[in-house]
Biopython code that builds the backbone (N, CA, C, O; Angstrom):
import numpy as np
from Bio.PDB.StructureBuilder import StructureBuilder

atoms = [
    (1, "MET", "N", (98.281, 42.914, 131.895)),
    (1, "MET", "CA", (97.751, 42.344, 130.662)),
    (1, "MET", "C", (97.374, 43.445, 129.667)),
    (1, "MET", "O", (97.590, 43.306, 128.463)),
    (2, "LYS", "N", (96.803, 44.550, 130.190)),
    (2, "LYS", "CA", (96.415, 45.647, 129.301)),
    (2, "LYS", "C", (97.618, 46.216, 128.556)),
    (2, "LYS", "O", (97.524, 46.545, 127.374)),
    (3, "THR", "N", (98.739, 46.330, 129.249)),
    (3, "THR", "CA", (99.959, 46.857, 128.625)),
    (3, "THR", "C", (100.447, 45.919, 127.536)),
    (3, "THR", "O", (100.869, 46.366, 126.469)),
    (4, "LEU", "N", (100.390, 44.625, 127.799)),
    (4, "LEU", "CA", (100.813, 43.630, 126.812)),
    (4, "LEU", "C", (99.949, 43.727, 125.552)),
    (4, "LEU", "O", (100.463, 43.692, 124.434)),
    (5, "LEU", "N", (98.647, 43.849, 125.742)),
    (5, "LEU", "CA", (97.742, 43.976, 124.594)),
    (5, "LEU", "C", (97.995, 45.269, 123.822)),
    (5, "LEU", "O", (97.916, 45.291, 122.594)),
    (6, "THR", "N", (98.299, 46.338, 124.542)),
    (6, "THR", "CA", (98.601, 47.612, 123.876)),
    (6, "THR", "C", (99.850, 47.491, 123.017)),
    (6, "THR", "O", (99.876, 47.980, 121.887)),
    (7, "PHE", "N", (100.887, 46.842, 123.545)),
    (7, "PHE", "CA", (102.105, 46.652, 122.752)),
    (7, "PHE", "C", (101.847, 45.769, 121.534)),
    (7, "PHE", "O", (102.427, 45.991, 120.471)),
    (8, "GLU", "N", (100.988, 44.778, 121.683)),
    (8, "GLU", "CA", (100.628, 43.940, 120.538)),
    (8, "GLU", "C", (99.948, 44.786, 119.461)),
    (8, "GLU", "O", (100.249, 44.648, 118.275)),
    (9, "ASP", "N", (99.041, 45.651, 119.873)),
    (9, "ASP", "CA", (98.342, 46.515, 118.919)),
    (9, "ASP", "C", (99.281, 47.531, 118.280)),
    (9, "ASP", "O", (99.121, 47.860, 117.105)),
    (10, "ILE", "N", (100.248, 48.029, 119.028)),
    (10, "ILE", "CA", (101.256, 48.928, 118.454)),
    (10, "ILE", "C", (102.034, 48.194, 117.366)),
    (10, "ILE", "O", (102.295, 48.750, 116.299)),
    (11, "GLY", "N", (102.404, 46.942, 117.640)),
    (11, "GLY", "CA", (103.100, 46.134, 116.638)),
    (11, "GLY", "C", (102.262, 45.937, 115.391)),
    (11, "GLY", "O", (102.786, 45.991, 114.278)),
    (12, "GLU", "N", (100.966, 45.708, 115.558)),
    (12, "GLU", "CA", (100.077, 45.539, 114.411)),
    (12, "GLU", "C", (99.962, 46.837, 113.612)),
    (12, "GLU", "O", (99.928, 46.811, 112.382)),
    (13, "PHE", "N", (99.902, 47.964, 114.306)),
    (13, "PHE", "CA", (99.833, 49.249, 113.609)),
    (13, "PHE", "C", (101.114, 49.497, 112.815)),
    (13, "PHE", "O", (101.063, 49.955, 111.674)),
    (14, "VAL", "N", (102.256, 49.198, 113.419)),
    (14, "VAL", "CA", (103.545, 49.358, 112.722)),
    (14, "VAL", "C", (103.584, 48.445, 111.497)),
    (14, "VAL", "O", (104.064, 48.848, 110.438)),
    (15, "LEU", "N", (103.084, 47.221, 111.637)),
    (15, "LEU", "CA", (103.011, 46.304, 110.495)),
    (15, "LEU", "C", (102.158, 46.907, 109.379)),
    (15, "LEU", "O", (102.527, 46.835, 108.207)),
    (16, "ALA", "N", (101.031, 47.495, 109.737)),
    (16, "ALA", "CA", (100.163, 48.109, 108.727)),
    (16, "ALA", "C", (100.871, 49.262, 108.016)),
    (16, "ALA", "O", (100.749, 49.410, 106.800)),
    (17, "VAL", "N", (101.606, 50.075, 108.767)),
    (17, "VAL", "CA", (102.363, 51.171, 108.148)),
    (17, "VAL", "C", (103.402, 50.604, 107.186)),
    (17, "VAL", "O", (103.589, 51.126, 106.087)),
    (18, "PHE", "N", (104.076, 49.535, 107.603)),
    (18, "PHE", "CA", (105.067, 48.901, 106.726)),
    (18, "PHE", "C", (104.402, 48.372, 105.455)),
    (18, "PHE", "O", (104.891, 48.610, 104.350)),
    (19, "LEU", "N", (103.292, 47.655, 105.612)),
    (19, "LEU", "CA", (102.605, 47.110, 104.437)),
    (19, "LEU", "C", (102.135, 48.228, 103.514)),
    (19, "LEU", "O", (102.223, 48.107, 102.292)),
    (20, "PHE", "N", (101.636, 49.314, 104.095)),
    (20, "PHE", "CA", (101.239, 50.460, 103.278)),
    (20, "PHE", "C", (102.433, 51.002, 102.501)),
    (20, "PHE", "O", (102.299, 51.388, 101.339)),
    (21, "SER", "N", (103.594, 51.030, 103.137)),
    (21, "SER", "CA", (104.792, 51.576, 102.474)),
    (21, "SER", "C", (105.198, 50.754, 101.259)),
    (21, "SER", "O", (105.924, 51.244, 100.394)),
    (22, "ARG", "N", (104.740, 49.520, 101.185)),
    (22, "ARG", "CA", (105.060, 48.654, 100.049)),
    (22, "ARG", "C", (104.124, 48.907, 98.867)),
    (22, "ARG", "O", (104.381, 48.433, 97.761)),
    (23, "LEU", "N", (103.045, 49.646, 99.096)),
    (23, "LEU", "CA", (102.115, 49.976, 98.015)),
    (23, "LEU", "C", (102.603, 51.215, 97.270)),
    (23, "LEU", "O", (103.507, 51.913, 97.729)),
    (24, "GLU", "N", (102.007, 51.471, 96.141)),
    (24, "GLU", "CA", (102.430, 52.579, 95.280)),
    (24, "GLU", "C", (101.645, 53.862, 95.538)),
    (24, "GLU", "O", (101.453, 54.662, 94.622)),
    (25, "TYR", "N", (101.193, 54.064, 96.763)),
    (25, "TYR", "CA", (100.416, 55.261, 97.085)),
    (25, "TYR", "C", (101.288, 56.291, 97.789)),
    (25, "TYR", "O", (102.228, 55.942, 98.503)),
    (26, "ALA", "N", (100.966, 57.566, 97.578)),
    (26, "ALA", "CA", (101.664, 58.639, 98.295)),
    (26, "ALA", "C", (101.350, 58.503, 99.787)),
    (26, "ALA", "O", (100.285, 58.018, 100.169)),
    (27, "TRP", "N", (102.289, 58.938, 100.615)),
    (27, "TRP", "CA", (102.137, 58.782, 102.063)),
    (27, "TRP", "C", (100.916, 59.486, 102.622)),
    (27, "TRP", "O", (100.357, 59.032, 103.621)),
    (28, "TRP", "N", (100.481, 60.585, 102.008)),
    (28, "TRP", "CA", (99.359, 61.331, 102.558)),
    (28, "TRP", "C", (98.061, 60.533, 102.542)),
    (28, "TRP", "O", (97.131, 60.855, 103.282)),
    (29, "TRP", "N", (97.985, 59.494, 101.707)),
    (29, "TRP", "CA", (96.787, 58.652, 101.672)),
    (29, "TRP", "C", (96.534, 57.957, 103.005)),
    (29, "TRP", "O", (95.386, 57.786, 103.413)),
    (30, "PHE", "N", (97.611, 57.556, 103.685)),
    (30, "PHE", "CA", (97.447, 56.795, 104.927)),
    (30, "PHE", "C", (96.698, 57.606, 105.988)),
    (30, "PHE", "O", (95.657, 57.154, 106.466)),
    (31, "PRO", "N", (97.192, 58.785, 106.370)),
    (31, "PRO", "CA", (96.437, 59.544, 107.378)),
    (31, "PRO", "C", (95.080, 60.035, 106.865)),
    (31, "PRO", "O", (94.134, 60.182, 107.639)),
    (32, "ALA", "N", (94.993, 60.285, 105.557)),
    (32, "ALA", "CA", (93.728, 60.768, 104.995)),
    (32, "ALA", "C", (92.621, 59.724, 105.106)),
    (32, "ALA", "O", (91.455, 60.072, 105.296)),
    (33, "LEU", "N", (92.976, 58.455, 104.989)),
    (33, "LEU", "CA", (91.983, 57.376, 105.010)),
    (33, "LEU", "C", (91.823, 56.716, 106.373)),
    (33, "LEU", "O", (90.862, 55.979, 106.592)),
    (34, "LEU", "N", (92.735, 56.966, 107.276)),
    (34, "LEU", "CA", (92.810, 56.212, 108.532)),
    (34, "LEU", "C", (91.546, 56.305, 109.387)),
    (34, "LEU", "O", (91.219, 55.344, 110.085)),
    (35, "LEU", "N", (90.841, 57.403, 109.358)),
    (35, "LEU", "CA", (89.649, 57.548, 110.198)),
    (35, "LEU", "C", (88.342, 57.187, 109.484)),
    (35, "LEU", "O", (87.276, 57.206, 110.099)),
    (36, "LEU", "N", (88.418, 56.861, 108.202)),
    (36, "LEU", "CA", (87.197, 56.526, 107.454)),
    (36, "LEU", "C", (86.398, 55.364, 108.048)),
    (36, "LEU", "O", (85.168, 55.417, 108.017)),
    (37, "PRO", "N", (87.030, 54.318, 108.588)),
    (37, "PRO", "CA", (86.226, 53.234, 109.162)),
    (37, "PRO", "C", (85.281, 53.682, 110.280)),
    (37, "PRO", "O", (84.311, 52.986, 110.580)),
    (38, "ASP", "N", (85.552, 54.829, 110.896)),
    (38, "ASP", "CA", (84.652, 55.315, 111.943)),
    (38, "ASP", "C", (83.310, 55.786, 111.397)),
    (38, "ASP", "O", (82.389, 56.058, 112.168)),
    (39, "LEU", "N", (83.190, 55.887, 110.071)),
    (39, "LEU", "CA", (81.878, 56.184, 109.490)),
    (39, "LEU", "C", (80.869, 55.088, 109.827)),
    (39, "LEU", "O", (79.661, 55.307, 109.743)),
    (40, "SER", "N", (81.365, 53.909, 110.206)),
    (40, "SER", "CA", (80.475, 52.807, 110.585)),
    (40, "SER", "C", (79.667, 53.138, 111.842)),
    (40, "SER", "O", (78.691, 52.449, 112.141)),
    (41, "MET", "N", (80.055, 54.171, 112.574)),
    (41, "MET", "CA", (79.291, 54.577, 113.760)),
    (41, "MET", "C", (77.927, 55.144, 113.391)),
    (41, "MET", "O", (77.093, 55.378, 114.265)),
    (42, "ILE", "N", (77.699, 55.364, 112.109)),
    (42, "ILE", "CA", (76.409, 55.895, 111.670)),
    (42, "ILE", "C", (75.265, 54.957, 112.064)),
    (42, "ILE", "O", (74.124, 55.393, 112.211)),
    (43, "GLY", "N", (75.574, 53.678, 112.233)),
    (43, "GLY", "CA", (74.565, 52.716, 112.672)),
    (43, "GLY", "C", (73.964, 53.056, 114.022)),
    (43, "GLY", "O", (72.837, 52.659, 114.319)),
    (44, "TYR", "N", (74.701, 53.781, 114.837)),
    (44, "TYR", "CA", (74.180, 54.187, 116.143)),
    (44, "TYR", "C", (73.049, 55.201, 116.020)),
    (44, "TYR", "O", (72.328, 55.436, 116.991)),
    (45, "LEU", "N", (72.879, 55.801, 114.858)),
    (45, "LEU", "CA", (71.737, 56.691, 114.647)),
    (45, "LEU", "C", (70.428, 55.903, 114.619)),
    (45, "LEU", "O", (69.363, 56.445, 114.915)),
    (46, "VAL", "N", (70.514, 54.608, 114.257)),
    (46, "VAL", "CA", (69.331, 53.747, 114.250)),
    (46, "VAL", "C", (69.051, 53.279, 115.676)),
    (46, "VAL", "O", (67.995, 53.571, 116.237)),
    (47, "ASN", "N", (70.007, 52.550, 116.257)),
    (47, "ASN", "CA", (69.937, 52.121, 117.655)),
    (47, "ASN", "C", (71.275, 51.488, 118.043)),
    (47, "ASN", "O", (72.145, 51.297, 117.194)),
    (48, "THR", "N", (71.433, 51.166, 119.320)),
    (48, "THR", "CA", (72.731, 50.650, 119.773)),
    (48, "THR", "C", (73.024, 49.253, 119.232)),
    (48, "THR", "O", (74.186, 48.905, 119.025)),
    (49, "ARG", "N", (72.003, 48.463, 119.003)),
    (49, "ARG", "CA", (72.221, 47.101, 118.479)),
    (49, "ARG", "C", (72.781, 47.155, 117.051)),
    (49, "ARG", "O", (73.811, 46.547, 116.761)),
    (50, "ILE", "N", (72.106, 47.875, 116.178)),
    (50, "ILE", "CA", (72.581, 48.008, 114.788)),
    (50, "ILE", "C", (73.933, 48.704, 114.775)),
    (50, "ILE", "O", (74.834, 48.307, 114.036)),
    (51, "GLY", "N", (74.074, 49.731, 115.586)),
    (51, "GLY", "CA", (75.345, 50.447, 115.667)),
    (51, "GLY", "C", (76.488, 49.536, 116.053)),
    (51, "GLY", "O", (77.558, 49.581, 115.445)),
    (52, "ALA", "N", (76.269, 48.702, 117.070)),
    (52, "ALA", "CA", (77.321, 47.787, 117.521)),
    (52, "ALA", "C", (77.657, 46.764, 116.440)),
    (52, "ALA", "O", (78.831, 46.480, 116.203)),
    (53, "TYR", "N", (76.642, 46.209, 115.785)),
    (53, "TYR", "CA", (76.908, 45.212, 114.743)),
    (53, "TYR", "C", (77.702, 45.808, 113.581)),
    (53, "TYR", "O", (78.673, 45.210, 113.117)),
    (54, "LEU", "N", (77.294, 46.973, 113.117)),
    (54, "LEU", "CA", (77.988, 47.608, 111.999)),
    (54, "LEU", "C", (79.405, 48.013, 112.400)),
    (54, "LEU", "O", (80.362, 47.771, 111.665)),
    (55, "TYR", "N", (79.524, 48.630, 113.573)),
    (55, "TYR", "CA", (80.837, 49.046, 114.076)),
    (55, "TYR", "C", (81.761, 47.832, 114.216)),
    (55, "TYR", "O", (82.905, 47.870, 113.764)),
    (56, "ASN", "N", (81.271, 46.760, 114.836)),
    (56, "ASN", "CA", (82.097, 45.571, 115.060)),
    (56, "ASN", "C", (82.492, 44.891, 113.755)),
    (56, "ASN", "O", (83.602, 44.371, 113.640)),
    (57, "PHE", "N", (81.599, 44.888, 112.776)),
    (57, "PHE", "CA", (81.935, 44.294, 111.482)),
    (57, "PHE", "C", (83.111, 45.033, 110.851)),
    (57, "PHE", "O", (84.079, 44.411, 110.414)),
    (58, "VAL", "N", (83.025, 46.354, 110.805)),
    (58, "VAL", "CA", (84.065, 47.163, 110.162)),
    (58, "VAL", "C", (85.356, 47.168, 110.974)),
    (58, "VAL", "O", (86.443, 47.265, 110.404)),
    (59, "HIS", "N", (85.250, 47.064, 112.300)),
    (59, "HIS", "CA", (86.424, 47.157, 113.167)),
    (59, "HIS", "C", (87.018, 45.800, 113.547)),
    (59, "HIS", "O", (87.926, 45.732, 114.376)),
    (60, "HIS", "N", (86.519, 44.732, 112.954)),
    (60, "HIS", "CA", (87.099, 43.408, 113.223)),
    (60, "HIS", "C", (88.374, 43.268, 112.394)),
    (60, "HIS", "O", (88.355, 43.463, 111.178)),
    (61, "LYS", "N", (89.464, 42.936, 113.046)),
    (61, "LYS", "CA", (90.756, 42.873, 112.345)),
    (61, "LYS", "C", (90.754, 41.839, 111.224)),
    (61, "LYS", "O", (91.448, 42.007, 110.221)),
    (62, "ALA", "N", (89.976, 40.773, 111.391)),
    (62, "ALA", "CA", (89.929, 39.736, 110.355)),
    (62, "ALA", "C", (89.367, 40.280, 109.042)),
    (62, "ALA", "O", (89.748, 39.811, 107.969)),
    (63, "LEU", "N", (88.472, 41.257, 109.111)),
    (63, "LEU", "CA", (87.952, 41.858, 107.875)),
    (63, "LEU", "C", (89.076, 42.541, 107.112)),
    (63, "LEU", "O", (89.223, 42.337, 105.907)),
    (64, "GLY", "N", (89.867, 43.347, 107.803)),
    (64, "GLY", "CA", (90.996, 44.016, 107.150)),
    (64, "GLY", "C", (91.988, 43.034, 106.565)),
    (64, "GLY", "O", (92.462, 43.205, 105.442)),
    (65, "ILE", "N", (92.298, 41.999, 107.338)),
    (65, "ILE", "CA", (93.238, 40.977, 106.857)),
    (65, "ILE", "C", (92.664, 40.279, 105.630)),
    (65, "ILE", "O", (93.367, 40.071, 104.642)),
    (66, "GLY", "N", (91.389, 39.919, 105.696)),
    (66, "GLY", "CA", (90.757, 39.229, 104.573)),
    (66, "GLY", "C", (90.720, 40.061, 103.307)),
    (66, "GLY", "O", (91.030, 39.565, 102.224)),
    (67, "VAL", "N", (90.343, 41.318, 103.438)),
    (67, "VAL", "CA", (90.296, 42.206, 102.263)),
    (67, "VAL", "C", (91.696, 42.387, 101.683)),
    (67, "VAL", "O", (91.874, 42.364, 100.466)),
    (68, "ALA", "N", (92.691, 42.567, 102.556)),
    (68, "ALA", "CA", (94.073, 42.726, 102.078)),
    (68, "ALA", "C", (94.550, 41.465, 101.363)),
    (68, "ALA", "O", (95.230, 41.554, 100.341)),
    (69, "LEU", "N", (94.202, 40.294, 101.890)),
    (69, "LEU", "CA", (94.615, 39.038, 101.250)),
    (69, "LEU", "C", (93.934, 38.841, 99.896)),
    (69, "LEU", "O", (94.557, 38.369, 98.946)),
    (70, "VAL", "N", (92.666, 39.202, 99.814)),
    (70, "VAL", "CA", (91.976, 39.125, 98.517)),
    (70, "VAL", "C", (92.651, 40.080, 97.536)),
    (70, "VAL", "O", (92.877, 39.731, 96.377)),
    (71, "GLY", "N", (92.968, 41.274, 98.001)),
    (71, "GLY", "CA", (93.674, 42.236, 97.150)),
    (71, "GLY", "C", (95.018, 41.713, 96.689)),
    (71, "GLY", "O", (95.397, 41.888, 95.531)),
    (72, "PHE", "N", (95.737, 41.071, 97.597)),
    (72, "PHE", "CA", (97.033, 40.488, 97.243)),
    (72, "PHE", "C", (96.851, 39.375, 96.216)),
    (72, "PHE", "O", (97.600, 39.294, 95.243)),
    (73, "SER", "N", (95.855, 38.517, 96.436)),
    (73, "SER", "CA", (95.606, 37.397, 95.519)),
    (73, "SER", "C", (95.216, 37.874, 94.126)),
    (73, "SER", "O", (95.585, 37.261, 93.124)),
    (74, "LEU", "N", (94.473, 38.966, 94.071)),
    (74, "LEU", "CA", (94.012, 39.496, 92.785)),
    (74, "LEU", "C", (94.939, 40.568, 92.217)),
    (74, "LEU", "O", (94.659, 41.148, 91.168)),
    (75, "THR", "N", (96.032, 40.823, 92.908)),
    (75, "THR", "CA", (96.963, 41.896, 92.553)),
    (75, "THR", "C", (96.211, 43.220, 92.396)),
    (75, "THR", "O", (96.386, 43.947, 91.418)),
    (76, "SER", "N", (95.375, 43.506, 93.384)),
    (76, "SER", "CA", (94.554, 44.718, 93.372)),
    (76, "SER", "C", (95.038, 45.676, 94.459)),
    (76, "SER", "O", (94.770, 45.475, 95.643)),
    (77, "SER", "N", (95.749, 46.712, 94.043)),
    (77, "SER", "CA", (96.235, 47.711, 95.002)),
    (77, "SER", "C", (95.110, 48.380, 95.786)),
    (77, "SER", "O", (95.260, 48.583, 96.991)),
    (78, "PRO", "N", (93.986, 48.732, 95.153)),
    (78, "PRO", "CA", (92.909, 49.351, 95.941)),
    (78, "PRO", "C", (92.381, 48.438, 97.053)),
    (78, "PRO", "O", (92.123, 48.906, 98.162)),
    (79, "LEU", "N", (92.220, 47.150, 96.768)),
    (79, "LEU", "CA", (91.759, 46.228, 97.808)),
    (79, "LEU", "C", (92.811, 46.048, 98.900)),
    (79, "LEU", "O", (92.472, 45.976, 100.081)),
    (80, "MET", "N", (94.080, 45.976, 98.512)),
    (80, "MET", "CA", (95.138, 45.891, 99.520)),
    (80, "MET", "C", (95.111, 47.135, 100.399)),
    (80, "MET", "O", (95.248, 47.038, 101.619)),
    (81, "LEU", "N", (94.935, 48.301, 99.786)),
    (81, "LEU", "CA", (94.877, 49.555, 100.536)),
    (81, "LEU", "C", (93.713, 49.549, 101.528)),
    (81, "LEU", "O", (93.889, 49.899, 102.694)),
    (82, "ILE", "N", (92.543, 49.157, 101.073)),
    (82, "ILE", "CA", (91.369, 49.118, 101.949)),
    (82, "ILE", "C", (91.615, 48.179, 103.126)),
    (82, "ILE", "O", (91.329, 48.529, 104.271)),
    (83, "GLY", "N", (92.142, 46.991, 102.849)),
    (83, "GLY", "CA", (92.412, 46.032, 103.915)),
    (83, "GLY", "C", (93.423, 46.545, 104.921)),
    (83, "GLY", "O", (93.243, 46.381, 106.127)),
    (84, "ILE", "N", (94.477, 47.160, 104.435)),
    (84, "ILE", "CA", (95.520, 47.690, 105.322)),
    (84, "ILE", "C", (94.968, 48.826, 106.171)),
    (84, "ILE", "O", (95.275, 48.912, 107.360)),
    (85, "ILE", "N", (94.164, 49.692, 105.584)),
    (85, "ILE", "CA", (93.568, 50.801, 106.343)),
    (85, "ILE", "C", (92.614, 50.262, 107.409)),
    (85, "ILE", "O", (92.634, 50.733, 108.546)),
    (86, "LEU", "N", (91.784, 49.286, 107.060)),
    (86, "LEU", "CA", (90.878, 48.694, 108.049)),
    (86, "LEU", "C", (91.661, 48.079, 109.211)),
    (86, "LEU", "O", (91.314, 48.278, 110.375)),
    (87, "PHE", "N", (92.709, 47.338, 108.888)),
    (87, "PHE", "CA", (93.532, 46.694, 109.911)),
    (87, "PHE", "C", (94.241, 47.738, 110.774)),
    (87, "PHE", "O", (94.256, 47.626, 112.000)),
    (88, "ALA", "N", (94.828, 48.753, 110.135)),
    (88, "ALA", "CA", (95.543, 49.802, 110.872)),
    (88, "ALA", "C", (94.593, 50.562, 111.788)),
    (88, "ALA", "O", (94.928, 50.855, 112.936)),
    (89, "HIS", "N", (93.420, 50.876, 111.281)),
    (89, "HIS", "CA", (92.460, 51.624, 112.088)),
    (89, "HIS", "C", (92.027, 50.815, 113.314)),
    (89, "HIS", "O", (91.939, 51.352, 114.418)),
    (90, "SER", "N", (91.759, 49.531, 113.115)),
    (90, "SER", "CA", (91.352, 48.686, 114.239)),
    (90, "SER", "C", (92.457, 48.591, 115.282)),
    (90, "SER", "O", (92.185, 48.656, 116.480)),
    (91, "ALA", "N", (93.695, 48.438, 114.839)),
    (91, "ALA", "CA", (94.825, 48.392, 115.771)),
    (91, "ALA", "C", (94.954, 49.723, 116.509)),
    (91, "ALA", "O", (95.186, 49.744, 117.718)),
    (92, "MET", "N", (94.804, 50.829, 115.788)),
    (92, "MET", "CA", (94.909, 52.152, 116.412)),
    (92, "MET", "C", (93.809, 52.348, 117.460)),
    (92, "MET", "O", (94.070, 52.864, 118.547)),
    (93, "ASP", "N", (92.594, 51.939, 117.137)),
    (93, "ASP", "CA", (91.510, 52.052, 118.112)),
    (93, "ASP", "C", (91.826, 51.274, 119.383)),
    (93, "ASP", "O", (91.601, 51.765, 120.490)),
    (94, "ARG", "N", (92.347, 50.060, 119.224)),
    (94, "ARG", "CA", (92.676, 49.240, 120.400)),
    (94, "ARG", "C", (93.781, 49.889, 121.235)),
    (94, "ARG", "O", (93.755, 49.821, 122.464)),
    (95, "ILE", "N", (94.750, 50.517, 120.566)),
    (95, "ILE", "CA", (95.830, 51.207, 121.291)),
    (95, "ILE", "C", (95.235, 52.244, 122.242)),
    (95, "ILE", "O", (95.712, 52.408, 123.365)),
    (96, "PHE", "N", (94.195, 52.942, 121.791)),
    (96, "PHE", "CA", (93.581, 54.000, 122.594)),
    (96, "PHE", "C", (92.434, 53.502, 123.475)),
    (96, "PHE", "O", (91.740, 54.299, 124.106)),
    (97, "GLY", "N", (92.237, 52.178, 123.516)),
    (97, "GLY", "CA", (91.244, 51.609, 124.421)),
    (97, "GLY", "C", (89.846, 51.469, 123.865)),
    (97, "GLY", "O", (88.909, 51.188, 124.613)),
    (98, "TYR", "N", (89.685, 51.660, 122.562)),
    (98, "TYR", "CA", (88.373, 51.504, 121.943)),
    (98, "TYR", "C", (88.267, 50.106, 121.357)),
    (98, "TYR", "O", (88.874, 49.802, 120.330)),
    (99, "GLY", "N", (87.497, 49.269, 122.012)),
    (99, "GLY", "CA", (87.366, 47.889, 121.569)),
    (99, "GLY", "C", (86.080, 47.661, 120.802)),
    (99, "GLY", "O", (85.352, 48.599, 120.478)),
    (100, "LEU", "N", (85.817, 46.401, 120.520)),
    (100, "LEU", "CA", (84.564, 46.015, 119.887)),
    (100, "LEU", "C", (83.428, 46.287, 120.867)),
    (100, "LEU", "O", (83.605, 46.164, 122.079)),
    (101, "LYS", "N", (82.276, 46.653, 120.347)),
    (101, "LYS", "CA", (81.186, 47.155, 121.181)),
    (101, "LYS", "C", (80.182, 46.070, 121.557)),
    (101, "LYS", "O", (79.859, 45.191, 120.758)),
    (102, "TYR", "N", (79.697, 46.155, 122.794)),
    (102, "TYR", "CA", (78.523, 45.398, 123.203)),
    (102, "TYR", "C", (77.295, 46.165, 122.726)),
    (102, "TYR", "O", (77.374, 47.359, 122.436)),
    (103, "THR", "N", (76.169, 45.478, 122.647)),
    (103, "THR", "CA", (74.973, 46.106, 122.084)),
    (103, "THR", "C", (74.243, 47.022, 123.061)),
    (103, "THR", "O", (73.323, 47.733, 122.656)),
    (104, "ASP", "N", (74.628, 47.024, 124.332)),
    (104, "ASP", "CA", (73.903, 47.847, 125.308)),
    (104, "ASP", "C", (74.329, 49.312, 125.318)),
    (104, "ASP", "O", (73.532, 50.186, 125.658)),
    (105, "SER", "N", (75.598, 49.588, 124.944)),
    (105, "SER", "CA", (76.090, 50.964, 125.010)),
    (105, "SER", "C", (77.341, 51.110, 124.157)),
    (105, "SER", "O", (78.163, 50.196, 124.090)),
    (106, "PHE", "N", (77.485, 52.260, 123.506)),
    (106, "PHE", "CA", (78.683, 52.525, 122.717)),
    (106, "PHE", "C", (79.932, 52.487, 123.586)),
    (106, "PHE", "O", (81.000, 52.091, 123.120)),
    (107, "LYS", "N", (79.807, 52.889, 124.829)),
    (107, "LYS", "CA", (80.963, 52.965, 125.724)),
    (107, "LYS", "C", (81.324, 51.627, 126.364)),
    (107, "LYS", "O", (82.324, 51.546, 127.078)),
    (108, "HIS", "N", (80.539, 50.578, 126.130)),
    (108, "HIS", "CA", (80.806, 49.254, 126.690)),
    (108, "HIS", "C", (81.523, 48.413, 125.631)),
    (108, "HIS", "O", (80.918, 47.993, 124.645)),
    (109, "THR", "N", (82.829, 48.170, 125.847)),
    (109, "THR", "CA", (83.631, 47.451, 124.855)),
    (109, "THR", "C", (84.233, 46.187, 125.449)),
    (109, "THR", "O", (84.190, 45.973, 126.660)),
    (110, "HIS", "N", (84.787, 45.362, 124.591)),
    (110, "HIS", "CA", (85.429, 44.134, 125.069)),
    (110, "HIS", "C", (86.680, 44.441, 125.888)),
    (110, "HIS", "O", (87.209, 43.552, 126.555)),
    (111, "LEU", "N", (87.157, 45.671, 125.849)),
    (111, "LEU", "CA", (88.310, 46.092, 126.651)),
    (111, "LEU", "C", (87.880, 46.750, 127.958)),
    (111, "LEU", "O", (88.722, 47.144, 128.764)),
    (112, "GLY", "N", (86.577, 46.868, 128.167)),
    (112, "GLY", "CA", (86.045, 47.522, 129.359)),
    (112, "GLY", "C", (85.223, 48.741, 128.965)),
    (112, "GLY", "O", (84.929, 48.953, 127.788)),
    (113, "TRP", "N", (84.861, 49.525, 129.949)),
    (113, "TRP", "CA", (84.065, 50.728, 129.708)),
    (113, "TRP", "C", (84.970, 51.883, 129.324)),
    (113, "TRP", "O", (85.982, 52.125, 129.983)),
    (114, "ILE", "N", (84.620, 52.595, 128.270)),
    (114, "ILE", "CA", (85.389, 53.767, 127.838)),
    (114, "ILE", "C", (85.195, 54.876, 128.870)),
    (114, "ILE", "O", (84.070, 55.197, 129.253)),
    (115, "GLY", "N", (86.299, 55.448, 129.306)),
    (115, "GLY", "CA", (86.241, 56.559, 130.241)),
    (115, "GLY", "C", (86.198, 56.166, 131.703)),
    (115, "GLY", "O", (86.086, 57.028, 132.575)),
    (116, "LYS", "N", (86.285, 54.871, 131.983)),
    (116, "LYS", "CA", (86.263, 54.428, 133.391)),
    (116, "LYS", "C", (87.524, 53.686, 133.739)),
    (116, "LYS", "O", (87.685, 53.240, 134.875)),
]
sb = StructureBuilder()
sb.init_structure("model")
sb.init_model(0)
sb.init_chain("A")
sb.init_seg("    ")
for serial, (resi, resn, name, xyz) in enumerate(atoms, 1):
    if name == "N":
        sb.init_residue(resn, " ", resi, " ")
    sb.init_atom(name, np.array(xyz, "f"), 0.0, 1.0, " ", f" {name:<3s}", serial, name[0])
structure = sb.get_structure()
C-alpha cells in the first residue's frame, strides 16, 4: 500500500510540474519556491499542538488545490503559482514519507513515525 501511495504522490508532483509549465514564470521559480511551505514549521517554536495545526493547514493538498482554483477563476497567475507550489510541496513531502502531523510529536505523521 505504501508503494501505491508513493506512486500516487509522484503523479501529483508531475501534475504540479506540468501545471507550473503552463504559467508564464521562468523555470527557476519552481525550485526556488518549493521549500517555502516548510516555513509553517515555525509553529513548533510555540508548541507541538500549534506547530501541527499550522503545518497541517499549509501542507493539506486541498489548500493548494483551492488557491490554484481561485487563481484560475480570477485569472491570477500569482495565486495559481502559490496553489501549485503548495500542492507540489505537499506531494513531494508525501513521496519522502512526511505526512500530516499528529499533535503529540513532529515525527508522528499519518503515514507513520518518521525514521522508524
